[in-house]
N, C-alpha and C positions, 0 to 999 in steps of 0.2 A: 371743531374739526370732525370730519368723518373718519375717526381712527379705525373703524372696521376696515378701511382701505389699507391700513398699514399693519394689521396684526400679524399676518403671515410672515412679514419681514422682521418684526421686532419682538414677537412673543418669546422666541427662544433666548434672545439676548437679555431680556429683562425679567424672565420668569423667576430667577433667584432673588430678585430684589423686591418682588411683590408678595404681599400676604393675601392669599385667596381665602376669604371667609366661607365657611360652609353654610348652605341654605338653612335658615331657621335658627341660627345660633345667636342672633343679635338681639332680638326683641325680648326684653325682660319685664316689660310692663311698668317700668319705673318712670313716673311722669316728670321727674326731675333729672333724668339722664337721657341725653340725645345720642343715639348711635348713628354715626355718619359714615357712609360708604363713599370713599374717595377713589375715583377711577383715573386720577392723573398718573403720569409716569414718574420715573425716578428723578428727573430733573425738577419736577414741580411739586411732588408730594411733601417734601419737608416744609415748604412755604405754606401750603394749605393746612398742614397739621398744626403749625405754629399759630396761624390765624384762628383755627378752630379752637385751640386751647385758650387763646386770648379772648375770643368771643364768649366762651363758657365762663371764664373767670370774671369777666365784666358783667355777664348776665345773671350770675348767681345760680347756675345749673352745672351739671356734669356733662362731659362729652367723651365718647369713645370713638376714636377715629380708626377705621379699618380700611386699609388699602386693598382694593380689589382689581384684579387684572382686567383691563378694559375689554378685551375680546370675549370675556366670559361674564361680564357684569350684567348685561341686559338679561340674559337667560337666567342667571342666578337670582337677580332681583325678581323677575316674574315668578319663578318657582317659589321663592320665599314669600312674596307678597300674596300669592294665591292661597298660601297656607296660613295667612294671617301673621306671618313673621317677617323677618328681615330688618333693614335699617329704618330709622325714623326719618332720616334725610338721605337722599341719594343724588349723586352728581350724574346727571343723565345727558347723553349727547342730544343735541337739539332735535334730531329726527325721531327720538324715542318718545317724546312727550305726548304727542297725539295718540300714539298706539297705547301707551300706558293709561292715558285718560279714558280712552274708549273702553278699555278692559276693566275700568274701575279700580285700578291699582295705585293711583295717586290721588291726593286730596284736592278738591276744588278749593282754590285759594281766593276766589272772587270776593268773598265777604271779609277778607282780612286786610290788614294794613299793607300787606305785600303787594296787593293789586292796585293800591292807591297811587303809587308812583310809577306806573307803567310808562307814562309819558316822559319820564326822566331817562329811559333807556333808548338806545338807537332803535329806529322803527323796525328794522328786520329782526333784530334780537327780540324785541317785544312780541312780534308776530309769532315767533316760534314757541311762545309760552301758552298759546290759546288753542282751544278745541271747542267747536260748537258754540262760540261766543263766550266761553267761560275761561278764566285764568287758572292754569294748573301748575305753573312753574315761575321761577324768577331767574332772569339771565345772570350767568356767572362771568363768562368770557365769550368774546366773539372771535372769529378767525376767518381768513380768506386765503386764496392762493395768489402768490405774486411771482415775479421773475427774479430769481436770485442769480447773481453773476459775479464772476471773478474779475475784479476791477483791473488787476495787473494784466491779465490775459487780454482783456478788451483794449486796454491802453497800449500794450505792446503791438497789437494788431492795428492800432489806429482807428478803432471803431467805437461808436457810442452804443449804449443799450438799445436794442431794437424796440420800436413802438408798433410795428406791424409785422405780420408773418412774412410779407415780401422782404422786409428789411432783414429778417432772420436768414432768408435764403441768400440775400445779397452779401452779408458779412460772413456767412459760414465758411467759404474757402479760406478766409484769412484766420479762421479760428480752428482749422484742422478738419474742415468738412463736417462729417457726421459727429465729430467731437464738440461741435458748437453747442448743441442742445441735447439733453437726455430727456426723453418723454416717458414718464411712468405710464405703463399700459393699464393701470387700474381705471375703471370707468369714471370715478369721481374726477379724475384729472383730464377727462375729455370735456368737462363742462365749460372751461374757458373758450374752447373752440365753438361749442354749441351756442353758448350765451353770447359770445362776441358777434355772431351772425344774426342775433335776434331770435334764435330758436329756443326750445325748451323741451323737457321730457314729457310734461303733461300741461294741459290747460285745465286747472282744477275748477274754474268757474263754469266753463263750458262742458266739463267732464269729458274731455277728449284727449286721446293719446296723440302727442305731437312729436315724439322722438324721431319719427320717420317723415316729418314734414320737410319741405325743401330747404328751409333755413338750417335746421339741425343737420341734415345730410350734407349741406355745403360746409358746415363747420367740421364735421367728421372727415370729409374729403380733404380739407386743408391739412389736418394732422397727418394723414397718410401721405400727402404730397410732400411734406417736409422730409419724411423718411425716404421717399422715392427720389427726391432731389439731392440726397446726400447731405442735407442740412441738419439732420437730427438722427439720433439712434434710439433704440429701445431695447428691452430685455427679450430674450428668446422664449421665456415662459412667464406666467403670471405670478408664480410663487416668490420669485426672487427679484421682481422688478424694482420695488421700492429700495431694497437693500443695495442693489446694483447701482441705482441712481445716486444714492447717498455716497457710496464708496467712490464713484467716478468723480463726483463734485468735490468732496472733501479732500481727495488726493490731488486735485488740480488737473486731472485728465480731461474732464468736461468743463467747458467754460460757463454754461448756463443750465439751470434747471427751473422747473415750476414747482413750488411747494408752499407750505404755510409757515406762519410765524413760530409755531411750535418746534420747527427744525433748527432754529438759530443756535441753541446751545450745542447741538451736535456738530453743526458746521464749524463753530468757533473752536472746537477741539481738534478739527482736522488739520492735516499737514498744510493745506493751502491757506489757512486762516489763523492758525494758532499764534504764530509770531506777530501777525499784523491783523487784528480784527477789522480794521478799516478796509481791508481788501475785499470784504464781503459787501457787495452791492445789492440793493433791493429796489425794484421798479414795478409798476403795474404790468400785468401780463399784456403781451401784444394783442392786437386785434386786426380785423380786415383793413381798417384805416386807423390812423393815429388817434388815440383817445377813445377808441371804440372797444378796447379790451374789457372783459368782464369776468369776474370770478364768482364761484359759488360762495355763499355764506355758511359757515359752520359755527361750532362753538359748543358750549355746555350750559346747562341750566340746573338749578336746584329744584328738586321736587320733594314733597312730604308724602310719606306712605299713608294711604287710606287706612284708617283704623288705628293709627299710632296712638299709644297711650300717652306719649310725650308731645302731643300736638302743639300745645301752647309754647313749650320750650323750643320745639322744633321751628315754629314760626319766628320766634325771637332769634334763634340761631341763624336761620336763613337771612333774616333782616340784617344781621351783623355781617355775615360772610359776603353778602352781595352789596353792602353799603359802599359809599364812595371811598372811605378810608381803606377798606380791604382791597377794593379794586385798584387803588393807587399803589398799594404795596405790591400786588401781583404784577402790575404793569412795570413798576420800577425795578423789581428784582428778577422777573422772569421774561419781560418783554411781551407778555400776553396782552391781548387787546381788550380794553374795558368795554363794557356795554353802557355804562352811565355817561351821559354827556358831561356831567360835572367833573368826572375824573380827567377828561381831556383838558380841562382848564388848569389842572395842577402843573406847576412849573417842572417838577421832576418827570412827570409823564410826558409832557410836551418835549422834553429834552431827551427822552429815552430813544436811542437810535432805531430800534426795531419798530416801536410804536409809531414814531413820527414818519417812518418810511411807509407804514401800512395805512396811514390815514387816507391818502388818495386812493389806495386800493379799495378800502371799505366804501368810499363814495361811489365807486363804480360796481360794487358787488351786487349780485343778483340773488333774490330769495329762492330758496328751494321749495318744493311742494310740501307745505305743512299739513300733511294728511297722515292718518294712522299707518298707511302703507308706505310712507316715505322712505323708511329704512330698508325696504325690500327692493327698491328700484335699482340698486347698484349692482347686484350680482349678475343679472342678465346683461346689463350694460358692460360690465367688466369683461365678460366672456367675449362679447362681440367686438369690443374696442381692442382687446388684445389680438383677436383674429384679424382685425382691420390693419393694425400696425405691423403685424407679421406678414401681411400680404396674402392672407388666406381668403379674405372677402373684400369686396369693394364697399364703398360707403353706403350705397343704397341697400345692398344685401344685409350688411351689418345692422343698419337701422331698422330694416323690416323685421329682422330676427328679434330685436329688442321689443319692438312694438307688438309682435305676436306673443312674446312671453308675458308682456304686461297684460294683454287682453286675456290670455288663458289662465294666468297664475296670480296676478296681483290686483288689477282693477277691472274685473270682467264687466262691470257696469258702465265703463267708459266707452265712448265711441272710438273706433279705430280709424284714424285718418289715412 
């Protein structure tokens, strides 16, 4: 998941639960001790800690698990690794891998056993581990965006989960108008609209900026038209958008939202779903036509720090943490989406409600640009997308602003369409 999209909303709420390690405090040069920086949140960390300790016990080495606040993890890791310190294994967001590889901060795993079973992972997940034809990471979990809906609200209104944006407009009056759908105004959440129309942010093969192409603009225009038609609402600012969306949906005020599988534990604690978890429905995001919806692919990968004195133990640790047994545990207990095809054959995983609901979502998911600059693409997009939904810009102007920022600040060697 691109959790950088969420940090402004959740950092204050979970800061007390996270242990933020200081840069350079972890590497002690012990080849039999793996220091692992875990960037997962409070719902997930206990499970990953337990798995890490189990892997170390079975593998005959020690492990020190340090929980690191996600919004600070990337910079903390870069600062530590540049000084030859930091963790031996790091849980990196998929967009960070190419950047860290280009900067020489993570180990090339191409010659290890970790690269040998790349074909066992879902294709898009495997693609996120590579840079310049080499393998630098191993997939941990995948994720995507789906349509979450309040089953009772839709049933009481006599409507089905919408498959198209036109259907969203059609059913909105029966669901309270703008209370039908809350659109988070973060740029990552604009991607279902862009991808659904066949657009993209960049064409990395042609080295061309495409965020202001006609297909992408059409997708952005669709999002704005939902707001203008009174079929959806959004936040008044960017800082609180995610938190406002979560509060509106968990309270039962809003009937539908677009979010990832990571949000399920929070939803099930909300007033609208606590007493009846079955009230939480999950469906693929709508599209311009039925079946044409598409979500960005996110997730996390394991990387090994370049220069780690515990490299051999770190490789074995990653092998265990990313193995089928570990992925089955994570899917069964947390509802996170495995990257290994074999994990989906497990009966417990197949029966897990969140995982089974997201399987068709993953089939329609769209790869993000796996380039070193990939993590930088969303800040300009978020600013313009929020302006678009707030009515400050039309879709063409918003897209052109993003394209200009990409050309000037992020990928100056790309052609501007």
